[in-house]
N, C-alpha and C positions, 0 to 999 in steps of 0.2 A: 605236856599238856597239848590238847588238840584244839583245832579251831571250830569244833562242833558247837552248834547253838545250844546254850544251856539257859535255864530260867534266869540265871544271874546276868545274862547278856541279852535280854529281850529288847525290843525296840523302845519300850517305855524306859528301860534303864539307860539305854544309850541317849535317849532324849533328855533325861535328868542330868546326865554328865555333860552333854552339849550345852544345856541351859546354864549350868554352873560355869562352864568355860566362857560362854558369852558374857555372863556377868563380870567375870574376871577380865575379859577383854575390855569391857567398858571401864573398869577400874583403871586399867593400864592407860587407856586413852585419856581418862581424867588426869592421871599423873602427868602425862605428856603436856596437857594443857596447863597444869599447875606450874610446871617447869618453864614452859614458854611464856607464861604471864608473870613470871618472877615471884611466885608465892614463897612465903617464908620456908626456910630449910626444914624447920621442925614439923611444919604441916605436911610437907612433901614426904619426909621420913615416916611420919605417922601413917600416911596412906600407903607407902611402900610396905610397911609391916602388915597392914590390913590385907594387901594384895598377896603378899607371901603366905599369910595365914590361910587365905582362901584357896590358893594353889595347893598348899599342903593338905587341906581338907579334901580337895578333889582327888589328890594322890592317894590319901588314906582310904577314901571311898572305893577307888578302883582296886587298891590292894585287897580290901575286904572282899570285894566281889570276885577277884581272881582266886583268893583262897577258898571261897565258897564253891567256885567252879571246880577246884581240885577235889573237894570233898563230895561233890555231886557226881562226878565222873568216876563211878565205882567199879566199872566193868573189869573183872579179872584182877582186882587188886585187894590186898589185905588192908585192914584198918591202919596198921602201922605204916604201910606204904602211902596211904592217903594223907595221914598226918605228916609224914616226912615231906611229902610234896608241898603241902600247905605251908609248912615251916620254911621250906626252901624258897617259896614265892615271897613270903614275908621278908626273909633275910635279904633276898636279891633286890627287892624294890623299896624296902623301908629306908634305905640310905638316901633315897631321893627326897624324902620328906623330913626336913630338919627344921 
């Protein structure tokens, strides 16, 4: 894959990803405050699960756009090559979202 600008990586798309990460950052800060103030273990764990889910969603969103970028960058490649690259991107990065 190249670092060429594609529709999947527009400024608007980057802004959406950054906004999701900022919300996640807020969730993590909230978790820190919960621990510091001695909140119930179950409440903290519930918020940890929510933060993990949010991070997974950001990861899946980025994986989807990376795969889309593979399929858009069609110069001198066959359909099978494009599909193989999209699958490789999925396999490589899907392990990070569990």
